[in-house]
N, CA, C and O of each residue as an XYZ file, in Angstrom:
372
protein
N       8.904     13.925    -12.600
C       7.784     13.043    -12.879
C       6.905     13.678    -13.945
O       6.661     14.885    -13.928
N       6.438     12.863    -14.859
C       5.587     13.329    -15.941
C       4.219     13.722    -15.376
O       3.614     12.943    -14.639
N       3.730     14.902    -15.705
C       2.444     15.389    -15.199
C       1.332     15.321    -16.242
O       0.262     15.897    -16.044
N       1.576     14.618    -17.359
C       0.547     14.486    -18.379
C      -0.611     13.655    -17.830
O      -0.390     12.709    -17.074
N      -1.853     14.003    -18.207
C      -3.011     13.219    -17.752
C      -2.919     11.771    -18.233
O      -2.377     11.493    -19.303
N      -3.452     10.865    -17.435
C      -3.467      9.442    -17.757
C      -4.922      8.997    -17.853
O      -5.747      9.347    -17.009
N      -5.223      8.234    -18.875
C      -6.566      7.683    -19.028
C      -6.503      6.204    -18.670
O      -5.750      5.441    -19.275
N      -7.302      5.805    -17.680
C      -7.327      4.409    -17.256
C      -8.653      4.104    -16.577
O      -9.412      5.012    -16.237
N      -8.923      2.833    -16.384
C     -10.110      2.403    -15.655
C      -9.674      2.007    -14.256
O      -8.706      1.266    -14.083
N     -10.401      2.507    -13.252
C     -10.084      2.209    -11.859
C     -11.251      1.504    -11.189
O     -12.411      1.719    -11.539
N     -10.927      0.667    -10.231
C     -11.979      0.076     -9.404
C     -12.456      1.156     -8.430
O     -11.766      2.159     -8.249
N     -13.611      0.975     -7.807
C     -14.051      1.958     -6.814
C     -13.025      2.153     -5.685
O     -12.819      3.275     -5.223
N     -12.391      1.072     -5.247
C     -11.376      1.185     -4.192
C     -10.174      2.012     -4.662
O      -9.684      2.866     -3.924
N      -9.700      1.762     -5.882
C      -8.586      2.533     -6.428
C      -8.970      4.007     -6.568
O      -8.173      4.890     -6.250
N     -10.170      4.268     -7.034
C     -10.640      5.647     -7.206
C     -10.701      6.357     -5.855
O     -10.325      7.524     -5.752
N     -11.174      5.658     -4.817
C     -11.251      6.225     -3.475
C      -9.859      6.642     -2.984
O      -9.697      7.709     -2.392
N      -8.865      5.798     -3.233
C      -7.493      6.105     -2.815
C      -6.967      7.321     -3.574
O      -6.362      8.213     -2.979
N      -7.197      7.357     -4.878
C      -6.736      8.494     -5.688
C      -7.378      9.791     -5.217
O      -6.697     10.804     -5.056
N      -8.695      9.759     -4.995
C      -9.382     10.971     -4.525
C      -8.872     11.418     -3.165
O      -8.722     12.615     -2.920
N      -8.606     10.471     -2.282
C      -8.091     10.818     -0.958
C      -6.723     11.488     -1.075
O      -6.452     12.466     -0.379
N      -5.865     10.973     -1.945
C      -4.551     11.593     -2.147
C      -4.685     12.992     -2.741
O      -3.966     13.913     -2.352
N      -5.605     13.143     -3.679
C      -5.787     14.445     -4.318
C      -6.365     15.478     -3.352
O      -6.182     16.680     -3.541
N      -7.067     15.004     -2.311
C      -7.648     15.922     -1.325
C      -6.616     16.493     -0.357
O      -6.899     17.464      0.345
N      -5.428     15.902     -0.313
C      -4.378     16.436      0.554
C      -3.837     17.704     -0.115
O      -3.408     17.656     -1.267
N      -3.853     18.846      0.603
C      -3.350     20.084     -0.008
C      -1.884     19.943     -0.428
O      -1.112     19.235      0.219
N      -1.512     20.618     -1.511
C      -0.120     20.616     -1.957
C       0.742     21.166     -0.830
O       0.556     22.298     -0.383
N       1.684     20.352     -0.381
C       2.537     20.726      0.740
C       3.648     19.686      0.865
O       3.614     18.652      0.197
N       4.630     19.962      1.721
C       5.651     18.939      1.974
C       5.035     17.656      2.547
O       5.546     16.565      2.296
N       3.944     17.775      3.312
C       3.286     16.589      3.854
C       2.735     15.714      2.729
O       2.880     14.492      2.764
N       2.105     16.335      1.734
C       1.579     15.571      0.594
C       2.714     14.876     -0.142
O       2.589     13.714     -0.529
N       3.824     15.587     -0.336
C       4.981     14.986     -0.999
C       5.487     13.780     -0.215
O       5.836     12.756     -0.803
N       5.528     13.900      1.119
C       6.001     12.809      1.976
C       5.045     11.625      1.904
O       5.496     10.482      1.826
N       3.740     11.870      1.927
C       2.750     10.791      1.834
C       2.926     10.049      0.505
O       2.912      8.818      0.480
N       3.087     10.775     -0.578
C       3.266     10.139     -1.892
C       4.534      9.293     -1.908
O       4.534      8.185     -2.444
N       5.615      9.809     -1.325
C       6.892      9.080     -1.291
C       6.764      7.804     -0.461
O       7.219      6.740     -0.880
N       6.151      7.910      0.702
C       5.994      6.734      1.562
C       5.100      5.701      0.893
O       5.379      4.504      0.962
N       4.026      6.150      0.246
C       3.146      5.203     -0.452
C       3.888      4.503     -1.589
O       3.738      3.295     -1.773
N       4.680      5.244     -2.347
C       5.486      4.636     -3.416
C       6.409      3.568     -2.844
O       6.513      2.468     -3.387
N       7.084      3.902     -1.734
C       8.026      2.965     -1.123
C       7.304      1.741     -0.567
O       7.794      0.621     -0.708
N       6.154      1.937      0.059
C       5.395      0.822      0.609
C       4.920     -0.111     -0.502
O       5.045     -1.330     -0.382
N       4.383      0.448     -1.571
C       3.910     -0.367     -2.688
C       5.082     -1.125     -3.313
O       4.945     -2.303     -3.640
N       6.221     -0.472     -3.482
C       7.402     -1.147     -4.034
C       7.812     -2.312     -3.133
O       8.119     -3.401     -3.617
N       7.814     -2.075     -1.810
C       8.195     -3.117     -0.857
C       7.269     -4.326     -0.962
O       7.734     -5.466     -0.975
N       5.969     -4.081     -1.037
C       5.004     -5.172     -1.122
C       5.114     -5.895     -2.469
O       4.960     -7.115     -2.531
N       5.376     -5.154     -3.534
C       5.489     -5.764     -4.869
C       6.782     -6.541     -5.045
O       6.881     -7.389     -5.932
N       7.786     -6.256     -4.198
C       9.103     -6.855     -4.376
C       9.575     -7.541     -3.099
O      10.576     -7.125     -2.515
N       8.878     -8.579     -2.657
C       9.316     -9.267     -1.440
C      10.652     -9.945     -1.677
O      11.008    -10.274     -2.808
N      11.374    -10.146     -0.607
C      12.691    -10.786     -0.713
C      12.648    -12.177     -0.099
O      13.486    -12.532      0.730
N      11.655    -12.960     -0.520
C      11.520    -14.322     -0.018
C      12.697    -15.158     -0.504
O      13.211    -14.959     -1.605
N      13.116    -16.107      0.349
C      14.128    -17.056     -0.103
C      13.534    -17.874     -1.239
O      12.383    -18.306     -1.165
N      14.308    -18.083     -2.273
C      13.829    -18.864     -3.402
C      12.879    -18.118     -4.311
O      12.226    -18.730     -5.156
N      12.789    -16.797     -4.154
C      11.871    -16.002     -4.968
C      12.225    -16.166     -6.440
O      13.391    -16.074     -6.825
N      11.220    -16.406     -7.247
C      11.407    -16.579     -8.678
C      10.777    -15.405     -9.419
O      10.007    -14.640     -8.837
N      11.100    -15.263    -10.691
C      10.579    -14.166    -11.502
C       9.062    -14.251    -11.665
O       8.414    -13.242    -11.945
N       8.493    -15.442    -11.492
C       7.055    -15.599    -11.700
C       6.238    -15.370    -10.429
O       5.029    -15.602    -10.435
N       6.862    -14.922     -9.346
C       6.104    -14.603     -8.137
C       6.630    -15.290     -6.905
O       7.781    -15.726     -6.858
N       5.774    -15.383     -5.902
C       6.155    -15.976     -4.631
C       6.560    -17.432     -4.838
O       5.887    -18.151     -5.577
N       7.652    -17.890     -4.197
C       8.073    -19.275     -4.387
C       7.030    -20.266     -3.878
O       6.905    -21.374     -4.398
N       6.278    -19.848     -2.847
C       5.256    -20.731     -2.298
C       3.927    -20.572     -3.035
O       3.009    -21.368     -2.839
N       3.822    -19.546     -3.882
C       2.601    -19.320     -4.631
C       1.536    -18.564     -3.863
O       0.477    -18.258     -4.412
N       1.801    -18.255     -2.587
C       0.784    -17.619     -1.754
C       1.455    -16.775     -0.675
O       2.168    -17.319      0.169
N       1.242    -15.444     -0.682
C       1.898    -14.596      0.313
C       1.335    -14.760      1.725
O       1.803    -14.083      2.641
N       0.345    -15.639      1.934
C      -0.231    -15.853      3.257
C       0.364    -17.069      3.962
O      -0.005    -17.352      5.102
N       1.268    -17.791      3.317
C       1.833    -18.998      3.906
C       2.925    -18.653      4.911
O       3.233    -17.483      5.136
N       3.502    -19.684      5.506
C       4.510    -19.520      6.555
C       5.869    -19.129      5.968
O       6.735    -19.985      5.789
N       6.054    -17.875      5.677
C       7.311    -17.361      5.141
C       7.697    -16.154      5.986
O       6.862    -15.286      6.243
N       8.936    -16.090      6.415
C       9.369    -14.999      7.291
C       9.179    -13.627      6.643
O       8.737    -12.686      7.302
N       9.508    -13.513      5.371
C       9.363    -12.223      4.686
C       7.895    -11.829      4.562
O       7.548    -10.660      4.732
N       7.027    -12.806      4.264
C       5.596    -12.501      4.181
C       5.076    -12.057      5.542
O       4.265    -11.134      5.630
N       5.539    -12.707      6.595
C       5.113    -12.307      7.937
C       5.563    -10.881      8.247
O       4.826    -10.120      8.875
N       6.767    -10.518      7.810
C       7.253     -9.141      8.031
C       6.366     -8.135      7.316
O       6.052     -7.079      7.865
N       5.958     -8.461      6.078
C       5.089     -7.541      5.336
C       3.753     -7.380      6.054
O       3.270     -6.259      6.215
N       3.148     -8.490      6.489
C       1.861     -8.425      7.189
C       1.994     -7.671      8.507
O       1.120     -6.877      8.856
N       3.089     -7.913      9.249
C       3.297     -7.215     10.516
C       3.455     -5.717     10.299
O       2.932     -4.919     11.077
N       4.170     -5.331      9.247
C       4.328     -3.910      8.938
C       2.971     -3.278      8.633
O       2.661     -2.203      9.148
N       2.164     -3.931      7.804
C       0.846     -3.395      7.472
C      -0.061     -3.350      8.699
O      -0.811     -2.390      8.876
N       0.000     -4.379      9.547
C      -0.791     -4.370     10.782
C      -0.346     -3.245     11.701
O      -1.176     -2.588     12.328
N       0.960     -3.019     11.784
C       1.497     -1.950     12.625
C       1.028     -0.580     12.140
O       0.568      0.247     12.926
N       1.152     -0.357     10.842
C       0.717      0.918     10.267
C      -0.788      1.087     10.474
O      -1.243      2.153     10.887
N      -1.552      0.044     10.190
C      -3.005      0.102     10.347
C      -3.419      0.363     11.785
O      -4.432      1.020     12.024
N      -2.660     -0.135     12.739
C      -2.982      0.069     14.142
C      -2.649      1.450     14.644
O      -3.176      1.869     15.674
N      -1.795      2.168     13.954
C      -1.356      3.501     14.371
C      -2.180      4.625     13.765
O      -2.192      5.742     14.282
N      -2.858      4.335     12.683
C      -3.575      5.380     11.959
C      -5.026      5.438     12.442
O      -5.721      4.422     12.424
N      -5.492      6.619     12.874
C      -6.899      6.720     13.274
C      -7.817      6.392     12.099
O      -7.544      6.773     10.961
N      -8.888      5.693     12.382
C      -9.827      5.325     11.337
C     -10.882      6.414     11.166
O     -11.300      7.038     12.141
N     -11.312      6.641      9.916
C     -12.417      7.588      9.691
C     -13.656      7.099     10.436
O     -13.788      5.895     10.658
N     -14.564      7.983     10.827
C     -15.767      7.573     11.568
C     -16.565      6.468     10.880
O     -17.146      5.620     11.556
N     -16.603      6.464      9.567
C     -17.401      5.450      8.855
C     -16.744      4.067      8.896
O     -17.398      3.067      8.599
N     -15.443      3.999      9.263
C     -14.740      2.710      9.313
C     -14.415      2.287     10.743
O     -13.865      1.205     10.949
N     -14.738      3.103     11.720
C     -14.408      2.779     13.103
C     -15.224      1.580     13.578
O     -16.355      1.368     13.142
N     -14.631      0.808     14.473
C     -15.325     -0.341     15.040
C     -16.443      0.149     15.951
O     -16.259      1.117     16.689
N     -17.609     -0.512     15.908
C     -18.700     -0.092     16.793
C     -18.315     -0.313     18.252
O     -17.677     -1.314     18.579
N     -18.692      0.599     19.116
C     -18.299      0.499     20.529
C     -19.247     -0.382     21.295
O     -19.071     -0.580     22.497
């Protein structure tokens, strides 16, 4: 992978994600997190909906009644339910 610096504009949310990744110490765990994130992003960017066209979702909306879209949402809900939330994002008791 190319390690040359990249100049780009990020949203605050994108910047937060980048900083969080950079805060993980260099280790096999960091490598695994980067690999899983790459795979997850690829999966979400490349759904296998029936009738999928080059211009995007065949239904035009990934929230509609499509089995593949439901699988993506279920996967994200599953992952989100397993990961402890930081104190600032935890639900009030």
